[in-house]
C-alpha positions as CSV (number, residue, x, y, z in Angstrom):
1,X,-7.3,7.7,-12.1
2,X,-5.5,9.9,-9.1
3,X,-8.1,9.5,-7.0
4,X,-8.5,5.5,-8.0
5,X,-4.3,5.6,-6.9
6,X,-5.5,6.5,-3.6
7,X,-7.9,4.6,-3.4
8,X,-6.7,2.0,-4.4
9,X,-2.8,1.6,-1.7
10,X,-5.7,2.5,1.3
11,X,-8.7,-0.2,0.2
12,X,-5.0,-2.6,-0.3
13,X,-1.6,-2.0,1.6
14,X,-3.1,-0.5,4.3
15,X,-6.6,-1.3,5.5
16,X,-7.2,-4.6,3.3
17,X,-3.3,-5.6,3.1
18,X,-3.7,-7.5,-0.4
19,X,-1.1,-7.0,-1.8
20,X,-1.8,-8.9,-4.7
21,X,-4.4,-6.0,-6.0
22,X,-1.8,-3.1,-5.6
23,X,-0.3,-3.6,-9.1
24,X,-3.7,-1.9,-9.8
25,X,-1.3,1.6,-8.3
26,X,1.2,1.0,-10.3
27,X,-0.9,1.5,-13.6
28,X,-3.4,4.0,-12.1
29,X,-1.2,6.0,-10.9
30,X,0.8,5.8,-14.3
31,X,-2.6,6.5,-16.7
32,X,-2.9,9.7,-13.7
33,X,0.2,10.5,-14.8
34,X,-0.1,11.2,-18.4
35,X,-3.2,12.2,-18.1
36,X,-1.8,15.2,-16.4
37,X,1.4,15.5,-14.6
38,X,0.1,16.8,-11.7
39,X,-1.1,14.0,-10.3
40,X,2.6,12.2,-10.0
41,X,2.1,15.1,-7.0
42,X,0.0,11.4,-5.9
43,X,2.7,8.9,-5.9
44,X,4.9,12.3,-3.7
45,X,2.0,11.9,-1.2
46,X,2.0,8.4,-0.6
47,X,5.4,8.0,-0.5
48,X,5.9,10.6,2.2
49,X,3.0,8.2,4.2
50,X,5.8,5.2,3.9
51,X,8.2,7.4,4.8
52,X,6.9,9.3,7.9
53,X,5.1,5.9,9.2
54,X,6.8,2.8,8.0
55,X,10.5,4.4,8.5
56,X,12.8,2.6,5.5
57,X,10.7,-1.1,6.0
58,X,8.2,-0.2,3.2
59,X,12.4,-0.9,0.9
60,X,11.6,-4.6,1.9
61,X,8.1,-5.2,1.0
62,X,8.4,-7.0,-2.8
63,X,5.3,-5.9,-3.6
64,X,5.6,-2.2,-3.6
65,X,9.0,-2.7,-5.9
66,X,6.6,-5.1,-8.6
67,X,4.7,-1.5,-8.0
68,X,7.1,0.5,-9.5
69,X,8.0,-1.6,-12.2
70,X,3.9,-1.7,-13.2
71,X,4.7,2.0,-12.9
72,X,7.9,1.9,-15.1
73,X,5.7,-0.2,-18.1
74,X,2.9,1.7,-18.2
75,X,4.8,4.9,-17.9
76,X,7.2,3.5,-21.2
77,X,5.2,4.6,-24.2
78,X,4.5,8.2,-23.2
79,X,8.4,7.9,-22.4
80,X,9.3,6.1,-25.8
81,X,7.0,8.4,-27.6
82,X,8.4,11.7,-26.4
83,X,12.3,10.7,-26.6
84,X,10.9,10.4,-30.3
85,X,9.4,13.4,-30.8
86,X,10.5,16.1,-28.7
87,X,13.8,14.7,-27.7
88,X,13.3,14.6,-24.0
89,X,11.4,11.3,-21.6
90,X,9.1,13.9,-20.3
91,X,8.4,16.6,-22.5
92,X,5.0,17.0,-20.6
93,X,6.7,18.7,-17.7
94,X,10.0,20.2,-19.0
95,X,8.7,23.7,-18.5
96,X,7.5,22.8,-14.5
97,X,10.8,21.0,-14.0
98,X,13.3,21.4,-16.0
99,X,15.9,23.3,-14.2
100,X,16.2,26.5,-16.1
101,X,12.3,26.8,-15.9
102,X,12.7,26.1,-11.2
103,X,15.4,28.8,-11.7
104,X,12.8,30.7,-13.1
105,X,9.8,30.6,-10.1
106,X,12.8,30.7,-6.8
107,X,12.6,34.6,-7.8
108,X,9.0,34.8,-7.6
109,X,7.6,35.8,-4.4
110,X,6.2,33.0,-2.5
111,X,2.0,32.4,-3.4
112,X,0.7,32.6,0.0
113,X,-2.3,32.9,-2.5
114,X,-2.8,29.1,-2.4
115,X,-4.2,29.4,0.8
116,X,-7.5,31.1,-0.8
117,X,-8.6,27.3,-1.0
118,X,-10.4,28.0,2.0
119,X,-13.3,30.5,0.5
120,X,-13.1,28.8,-2.9
121,X,-13.6,26.0,-2.1
122,X,-16.1,26.7,0.7
123,X,-17.9,29.1,0.2
124,X,-19.2,30.2,-2.9
125,X,-20.5,33.2,-3.4
126,X,-21.2,33.6,1.4
127,X,-23.7,30.8,0.4
128,X,-25.4,29.5,4.8
129,X,-23.9,25.8,3.4
130,X,-20.0,27.4,3.5
131,X,-20.8,29.0,6.7
132,X,-22.1,25.1,8.0
133,X,-19.4,23.1,5.8
134,X,-15.8,25.6,7.6
135,X,-17.9,24.8,11.1
136,X,-17.9,21.3,10.7
137,X,-14.0,21.7,9.1
138,X,-13.2,23.5,12.6
139,X,-14.6,20.4,14.2
140,X,-13.0,18.5,11.7
141,X,-9.1,20.3,12.5
142,X,-9.9,19.5,16.4
143,X,-10.0,15.7,16.6
144,X,-6.5,16.2,14.6
145,X,-5.0,17.6,17.7
146,X,-4.3,13.5,18.1
147,X,-1.6,13.0,15.9
148,X,-0.1,16.7,16.6
149,X,0.1,14.4,20.8
150,X,1.0,12.0,19.7
151,X,2.7,11.8,16.0
152,X,5.9,10.4,18.2
153,X,3.9,7.6,18.0
154,X,3.3,7.6,14.0
155,X,7.0,7.8,13.7
156,X,7.9,5.0,16.1
157,X,4.5,2.9,14.1
158,X,3.2,2.3,17.3
159,X,-0.3,3.8,16.7
160,X,-2.1,2.4,13.1
161,X,-5.0,4.8,14.7
162,X,-3.5,7.9,13.6
163,X,-2.3,6.5,10.2
164,X,-5.4,7.6,8.1
165,X,-5.5,11.9,9.6
166,X,-2.0,11.5,9.0
167,X,-2.6,10.4,5.7
168,X,-5.0,13.6,4.5
169,X,-2.6,15.5,6.5
170,X,0.0,14.7,3.5
171,X,-2.8,14.7,1.4
172,X,-3.6,19.0,1.7
173,X,-0.4,19.7,2.3
174,X,1.4,17.9,-0.7
175,X,0.4,20.1,-2.7
176,X,0.4,23.5,-0.9
177,X,3.9,22.7,-0.3
178,X,4.0,21.9,-4.9
179,X,2.3,25.1,-5.7
180,X,3.6,27.6,-2.8
181,X,6.9,27.3,-2.6
182,X,8.0,25.3,-6.5
183,X,5.4,26.1,-9.0
184,X,5.1,29.7,-7.4
185,X,1.8,30.5,-8.9
186,X,0.7,34.5,-7.8
187,X,2.5,36.0,-9.8
188,X,-0.3,35.2,-12.0
189,X,-2.8,33.4,-10.1
190,X,-4.1,30.0,-9.5
191,X,-7.0,27.7,-11.2
192,X,-8.6,25.9,-8.4
193,X,-8.7,22.9,-9.9
194,X,-4.9,22.7,-9.3
195,X,-5.9,22.0,-5.9
196,X,-8.2,19.0,-6.1
197,X,-6.2,16.7,-4.2
198,X,-6.2,19.4,-1.0
199,X,-10.0,19.5,-1.2
200,X,-10.2,16.2,-0.9
201,X,-8.5,17.3,2.6
202,X,-10.6,19.2,3.2
203,X,-14.0,17.7,2.3
204,X,-12.1,14.9,4.5
205,X,-12.0,16.9,7.5
206,X,-15.7,17.6,7.1
207,X,-16.6,14.8,7.2
208,X,-14.3,13.8,10.0
209,X,-16.0,16.3,11.9
210,X,-19.7,15.6,10.8
211,X,-19.2,12.0,12.2
212,X,-17.6,14.1,15.5
213,X,-20.4,16.7,15.9
214,X,-22.6,13.1,15.8
215,X,-20.9,11.3,18.4
216,X,-20.8,14.7,20.3
217,X,-24.9,14.6,20.3
218,X,-26.1,11.6,20.3
219,X,-23.6,11.0,24.2
220,X,-25.2,14.5,25.0
221,X,-28.5,14.3,24.0
222,X,-28.9,10.6,25.2
223,X,-29.2,12.2,29.2
224,X,-32.1,13.8,28.6
């Protein structure tokens, strides 16, 4: 459900601008959250993207408010059931986001071990394929230099070509920041699947690196 909500947002809001399908974003985001509370990181990432690329203007768009309403309607049965069973509207996240829980986690060391995501995702058993993936990943990173050089244009919404790179960067860091500074899973380790959204961003960067390598080779091979 979380991946579907990402797809719907990017295709129908960013690329095709077909607001009539955007209500599906609210539905699948709610189903994703109901399935796994960690999926709340996706709406958080989308919100960060909207703030960076549109400033306050997204608040004036009716289709986004309708999407939020659909989300609240879709999540309401879970909230009602939680209140009835546990006297808490969001019981499944209470152990993660309550004041007591956040206070306890604030005393843990920062979870630097989340950066193990790279060998875990790209070098399983130190395979040869993993080395190739690492090379393509670094090639892909080179293409993201334009974001740093033109970030002021992104904030002014003057270069929409960089928006896809911004979205990938947000997708990567939203999980990293949460598990590194808030959840702080350093004391007991973490399950690699918790960082699946960061993993998705890594493979998107690898895909971009593959396309860039193909472009470079095609350009240079024409000379022979």
